[in-house]
N, C-alpha and C positions, 0 to 999 in steps of 0.2 A: 484612470485608473479605479477600479471598483474597490468599495470596502469591503468586508469580511462580512458584513451582513446583506449587501447587496449579491456577492458570490454566494452566501446559503438561500437566499431567497431564489435566487434564479435555478439554483439547484435542486429546491424545494419543489419546484413548478417544474420540474425535468418532463417531459412526455404529456404536457398538459397547454392549452393555450395560456397566454399571459400577457396583458401587456403591463409589462413590469415597470415602465417608467412611469405609467400616468398615476398610478397609487404611492411608488413608492413603497416601502419595507413597514407592513403592520405592527403595531404594537402588540399584539397575542404571538404575530409570526417573530417577534424581537424577545419574547420571554423564553420562546420556545428556544431558537437560535443561543440565548443565554444559559440555559440548561444542558442542551449538546455539546456546546462549547466548555462548558465546568468539566463536563465528562474527561475532556482531555488532560486536565491538568496543568495547564500552560496558565492558567490567567489571562485568558483570550474573551473570556466571558464580561470582561470589564472594558473591551477595546473594539467594540463590533463596528464603530466609526471609523476603523483604523485603516488605512488603505492595505491591500494585499502585497503590493510592494515592497510595504516598510517593514514587514516580517523577517525572520529569520528563515533560512532555509528547510529548517526542522518544522518552525511553527506554520509556515505554508506548506506543509507535505500533512502535516495533521489537519489544516484544517480542508485541504484539499480532498484527503480520505474520508473526512466528515461530509462533504458534499456529494461524494461518490456513494456514503451509503445513507443518506439523509431517505431516499426512498432503496427500500430495499433491492437490487439489482440481481436479474436473473445470473448473473456473471460479473465476479469483480473482476478488472484484470488490473495486475500491478505490473509495469514492464519496468526492472529497476527503480523502483521506488525510492530506494534510498541510495543510490546509485552516486549520487552529487553532496552527500550528508559528510560529515566527520564521524567517526564510530561509534562515540558516543550519542550523539544527537539520532545516529542510523537506528541503534539499540532500541530508543525511547519510540520511534517512531514503527520500529518490528513489532514491539508490545502491544501499543495501538493497535496495532493490523490485527496481531494475535487476538486481541481482547472484542475487536468489532466481529472480527470474522467467526468467533465462537459464541457470542451474545446474540448474533442475528443469522447463525447459520449459514454463514452464505455460501457459495459456490466460489472459489477464488482460485484464478490462475496468476500463479507469481512468478515471474522471469528474472532469473536472478545468474549472476556470474560467481556467487560467493558461494562455494560449495559447503561452508560451514551452515550457510541459511538454508542451503536447500535441502541438507540431511535434516537441520533443525525443525524444519516447518514441513508442514501438509503432511497427505497421508497417502501421496505418489510422488516420484520423483522422473521426470524425465529427461535424458540429457541426447540433445541433437547435435549432428555435425553434418556439415553440407547438405541440411534440408531434409537428412532422415535422422531417424531416432535410432541410436545405437547403444541405449540403456534405458530400462524400463523396470525401474522398481516399485514393490508395494510396501505400504507400509511397516510391516514385522520386519521384511528385510532389510528396507531403510535403517530400521533402528539398531542395526547391527552395526553396520558400516561407518566406515573413520574416513575421512578424508582420501587418506592413501589406498584406502579400497576402492574409493569412487573411483579417483584416476585410474586405476587398475584395471576396472571396469568398463569407463572410456577407450583407454590406450586400446584392449581388447576389442571392443566393439570399432573403435573408429580408428585404430592405428595412430594415432597424434596425441600428443602431449606436448603444451607449449610452454614457455617459461611464464605466463601471465596464470595458468591455469595452476603451476605449483605455487606461486605466489599467493592464490587466494585463501 
């Protein structure tokens, strides 16, 4: 298993030729990674040598998010990136996500089944059913919606509301 610093080194070289195993992680890179990790507020800057597999789910998600944004992506894809986390940890990861997206002005596509999060984040909300768009609302309209409003829009567009939707 790779360590935190090895994962970050690979992410830092994304899109470039690299002979990672020959040189290892350089001291200047290590300092840069410590600075970046410190912004997460999780104390991971002191654990560069820790294997990723030994981190909690929230810590792994935070490092993975950092890896994805070390080099500014043209599009940041977040596919249920908090689904396997407990509510408190998921909230921390969402706050980190929001901070990174705003700081680097990242175009982001976040896929979620959590309607509260769908209403809370982003400037556009698209809901799909069976491969087609059934709801598409812009930020101004979205900011006025509640989860029941969103369910009503979905039901109108798709004709379906499941127990899972009602419970999210």
